[in-house]
Structures are given as C-alpha cells and as structure tokens.
N, C-alpha and C positions, 0 to 999 in steps of 0.2 A: 297919772299912770300912763304908761306906754304899752301898746300891744305889739309884740314882735311880729313882723310880717312873715318870718320864716317858720316859726313854731307856734305862733299865736299865744305865747305865754305873756301874761301881764307883768310888767316890771315897773318899779318906781321911776319917776321922772329924773331922778338923780343918777340912774344907772347909765353907764356909757356902753355897756355890752349886755346882751341877753345871755342866759345860761347856755343857749345853743351855740353861741359864738358870734351872733349877728352884732355888728358894730353900729350902734345908733348914731354916733357922732359923725362918722364918715359916710353914712348912707345918704345918697342923693334920692330925690323923688323917683327917678327912673329905676334905681336899684330896688327901692321899696316896692314899686309897682311890679317889677319883674319877679321879686320874691313872692308877692301875693298871688300872682298868676300861676307860678310854679306850685305853690302850696294848694291853690284851688284845684289845679289839675290832678295833683296827687290825692287830694281828698275825694274827688269825683271817682278816680280809679278805685279807691278803697271802698266806696259805697257800691260800685258796680260789682267788685269782687265779693263783697258781703252778700249781695243779692244772688249772685251766681252760686256761691257756696250753699246758701239756704235752699234755693230751688233745686240744686243738684242733690242735696241730702234728701229732700222730699222724694225726688224721682228715684234715687237709689234705694230708698227704703221701700217704696212701692214695688220696685223690681225684685228686691230680695224677699219681700213679703210674699210675693206670688210664687217664688221658688222655695223658700224655706218654710219651716213650720211657723204658725202664728206667734208673734211676740219676739221672734228672734232678731229682728232688725231695728227695734225701737231705739237702741242706743245710738245707732247711726243717725236716725231721724232727729232725736232730741239734741244730740251733740252738734250736728250740722246746722240745724235750724237756729239754735241758740248762739252758736259761734257766728253764723252769718248775720243774725240780728245784731249781735254785739259789734261786729265790724262795721255794719251799715250805720248803726246808731252813732258810733264814735266818729265815723267819717262825716255824717250829717252835722254833728255837733261842731266838728272842725270847720265845716263850711259856714256855719253861723258865726264862729269866731273870726273867720276871714272877712265875712261881711261887716262885722263890727270894727275890725281893724281898718277896713277901707273907709268907714264912716269917720273913725278917729283921724285918719289921714286927711280927710276933707276939712275937718275942723281945725287943723293945725295951720297957723298963718304961714 
C-alpha cells in the first residue's frame, strides 16, 4: 500500500496515480518531500484556524451573553466550538497521516 504525499490517501501498490492526481511513477524523492512539507504546512494552518474559530466562538458568546438575554447566544457557542473542534481534529488527523507517510517513505528502498 502507498500513501499519497499530497492528500495522504492510501492506494494499492499497483496504482500509478492517486485519486488527487499525484503521479507515483514519475515522482522523485525530492517531489515527495516537497509535497509532504506542503501538506504538513496546510494541516498546521487548518489546526490553528480551528482553534481560532473555537476560541473566537467562546469569546463571542460571552460578549453576546453579557449584552443579550440569557440563552440567546448558545447557538453561536455550540456551533463555533464544535466546528472549531472538528476542523482541529481533522487537521491533527492529517498531520498523523503525513507522519505515517514519511515513515513509509523511509522504509522504501
């Protein structure tokens, strides 16, 4: 099984291309390392965005709670927190997939 360095999708060894379009046959180790670095940077940005969304939703709900009547801003709180946690969780999962792809790359002769 091969792990795509661009999207971290696992493909069979017989696949010449990933579903995202990455060409396993023509990829040099330098291209693979560059793709992994790009994917890692993108996943880190996603994790940070998720945390900012979650913290921003908490702060916004506290601010609107102080202004509005009690219970009026909970939809913003729950939606923002769960959305932020989902984005952060997916980004952290992707970072783990990238780490596993780098391990696979080291094991390839």
